Each structure stands twice: as C-alpha cells, then as structure tokens.
N, C-alpha and C positions, 0 to 999 in steps of 0.2 A: 455435455460437455464435461468434460474431466474438473474435479474439486466443485462443480456447479453446488450451490446449498451452503457451501461452509461458511460464508460470509452471513446467511442469515440466522443460521444455528449460533453462531456467536451472540446477533442482535437477540435472539428470544432467551440465550440464557441470563444476557444483562438484564431482560426486562423481566425474567420470571422470578427471581429472589425478590425486587422491590415491590412488585407486585404480591407475592403470600404476605409481608412486613403490613402492606395496605390494608388487605382482605384479613389478616388478623385484628387488625387493630378495631375494623369495622366492626368484628363479631365480637368482640370485646367489649367495643361499647355501647351495643344492643343488649349485651347480658347485665351490664353493671347497668345502663339506664346512664349515659353520660349525661348533664348538662348541656344545654343548647349551644354554647359558645363552644365547647368542644367538637360538640356535633358539625360544626361551622367549621373548626380546623380540620377535622377529619376528611370533611369536602375538598377543603383546600389542597389536602395533601395528594389526596385521590386525582385531583385534576392537575398538580404540579405531575404525578406517575405517568397522567395520558398524556401530556406534553413531552417529556421525558421517554416514553413508550415510541410516540411519534419520530421522534428526532434520531432514537437508536434503529430505528428501522428505514428512515431516510440513509442516517450514514452509511448503514452497512449493507445496500443496495447494492448489486452484482449483476450488471447488464450483461449481454454476451454481445462479444465482439466481433465488429464486420471487418476480419484482419483483410489486409491486400494482398493479392498476390503477385509475387512474379519475382525473380532472381536476385538474389544482391539486396535486396530490402530490410532494412529494420526497424521494428516499430516501436514506439513508445513502449516504456515498461511500464507507466505509471499517468494516473491522471491529474493533469495540475496546469501548471504553468511554469515556462522554461524561464530561470533564472539566472544559469551560469553557462556559457560556451567556450570551451576553451581548451588548452593542450597540455598534458603533463607529461613534465618529464620522468617520472617512473609512476608504479602503480602497485597496488598488491593484489591486482588481478593477473600480475604475471606478464603484463603486454608490454610493459617499457613503456617507452615515451605513447602516447596516446589522446584519442578524444576525449574528454570530460563533457556531459551534458547532465545538468542539475535540474530535475522538476519537483516545484515547491507544491504538496498538497496541503489546502487547507482545510478546515474538518469540514466544508460543504465539498468538496470533491470526491468522486468517490475513490475508496482504501483497499479496493484490489488488485493488485498488481500480475502483470502479464510477460508472457516471455517473449522477448525481444527475437530471437531467431529461432530455426529448428535447430534443436542438440540434443546434448547429451549434459546433464550437470555433473561438471565434473569438481567443482569446489561449492563447499557450503560450510560457511566459515563464520560462527558468530563471537563477535568482538564487545567486550563489555565497556561503557564510557558512562559519560554526565548524559544528562536530560536538556540540555538549550533548546531553545526555542527553536524552530527550523526555517524560521524567518532569518536568524542571523547565519551569515555562509559559513562561519567558522564550526556550526553543528558539524557539518560533513567530517570535518576533523576529527572532531572530540567526543561525538553521543556516541550512545549504544549503536551498532549497526550489524546489518547479515548481510555478507557477500557472499551472492551465486554468479559462480562461472559457466559458461557455456561452450563446449569443444563442439563446434558449429558442425552440421552435417551436409551442411550446402558447401563451405567451404573448409575441408579437410587441412585440419593443423590451426586451425585461425580458432582464436579465444576471444568470448565476449564477455564482458561484465556487468554485472546490476548488484548496487548496493543500495539495502532498504537502511534508512536513518531513521531511528527514532528522535520524536520532539519531549518539550514539555509535557504535552499531554498523552504524544504516543508512545506510551511504553511498554508496550506489548507489539511484538511483531513474531508474524506468525506465519513459517514457510508451510506450503502445501507439499514441498519437494524433497527428495532425500538423493544423495551423491548417486549417481547410475542410472536415474530416472532420464527416460525420453520424452521431449516435449516436441510439439509441433509449434510454430510464429504463431502469438495469440492467446496461447494458453494459458489459465491460470496458474501463479505459483505461489502467491502469497496473500498475504494480510496486515496492514500495520493501523492498528486500533489509535484511530484519532490523531490529526493532523502531522506531518512528515514530513520525509523529502526520501526521491530516490534519484540516485545518480548511475548515469550508463558510461561504461567505456568501450572505446570502438577502435580498432587498428585506424592510422595514419590512411589507408589507400580508401577510407571510406570517404564519399562526401556528404558532408553536411547538409541537411533540408529544411533546419528550423533555424529560428532567430531569437534572441532574447524578448520576453515578454508574449511569445506564441504561446497560446491554449494548445495543451496536448491530450488526445485520449487515448486511455492504457489499450493497446492491442491494434489500434486502426489509426493514429499516425504515425505516417511516414517519415522518421526521424537522419535517417540516412540512406545512403545508395554504395554501392563499388563504385568507383570514381572508373 
C-alpha cells in the first residue's frame, strides 16, 4: 500500500536518539566506575526508555484499512470518536454551506489518516495557529491545521475536504500527499503526532451515516453516502 511504513519510521526516529543517550550513559558509567546508586539510576532511566519505546511503537501503529467498496460512499479520514455533526454556512473548502463531521483522536487512537474518497488533491494548505487542547471545540477554529481538498473522481465537480488539526501535544502534522496526487478511497494521506482532531467537510446532498459518540475507523467506517 502507498505510504506504508512512514509512521513506523517516524516512531523509530523518536526512539533512536534517547536510546543513544541511554547507551552512552551506561558505557560512561562502566568506564568511570559509577557508585551503586548511580547504577540504579541508570537502570531506572533504561526502564523508562523501554516504556517510552513501547508506547511510541504502539502510538505510531498503522493497520491496513479494509475499505468498503460501493458508489457514493465516504469513509472516515481518521480513527477516533465523532463529537460534532453539524451544517456550516461557510467553509474554507470552497464548498459553501456543507456538512461538518469532527473526529477527536485521543493519544491511544491510530494517528495515520486516510482518504475519504477517491480523487485528486486540489488543495493542500497549512494554516498557522494555536495549540489548544483538541478536547476543546474551539481548537478546530484556532489551532494550527492542514486543509486537504479532494476533487472527487467518482463525482466530477465535487470537492470534499479534510482538515487535520493540531492539539496541545500534537504539534506536528505530516502530510504524505502533494497537490495533484491521485488517491483511492482509504489510502494513507497523513500523520498527526500525538492527540488531535480531524474534520470532514461534505456537500449537503450526502446522507450522514454516523452520530455523536460513534467510534470510527480510518479508511473503513462509512461516514456518509449519496442521498
């Protein structure tokens, strides 16, 4: 699958530098003959690194999506819980009035995002902003974010938007795609590092298939279908 392994490589980079520090401290201790209490401290630091490494590998997991087939379907762009379903009177996706479905991604959710539809990337815009907690609804308005606009290949002339929103811990949004890229529904499009939010914007002629509180799976859960 396209872009497979990017999340795992990001995890290994985060793990590697602390590992070097732990190994260097251990070797220095052996050479200098550290006292027993300092050896115990070094062992504690090594144990913390193991916990950090385990959590990091878990956080950056990237399962293959079992994307449903069928005409007019829109799948979830992210893994998490639906906490907003509304109609916006205007939108930065050039849709005008549209549906907005917002998904909160906790630190234990998968943080790789997926294409909601098959299409061509026509917009890819990063907007600087704050780093409010993604638990707060206003984070969708004020936080740093990346907007990805899909020109649907299934419904020519139709645009569907995904907004990747940073959180208080998620300070790095890593798009895997560029303008002009063609993607299939369910393909990987990005990675948000640590707790965040993901918004989906749809034209009004779609029938929403999810409700508040639903747990959704990126690339798999059907969010909407053509009415």
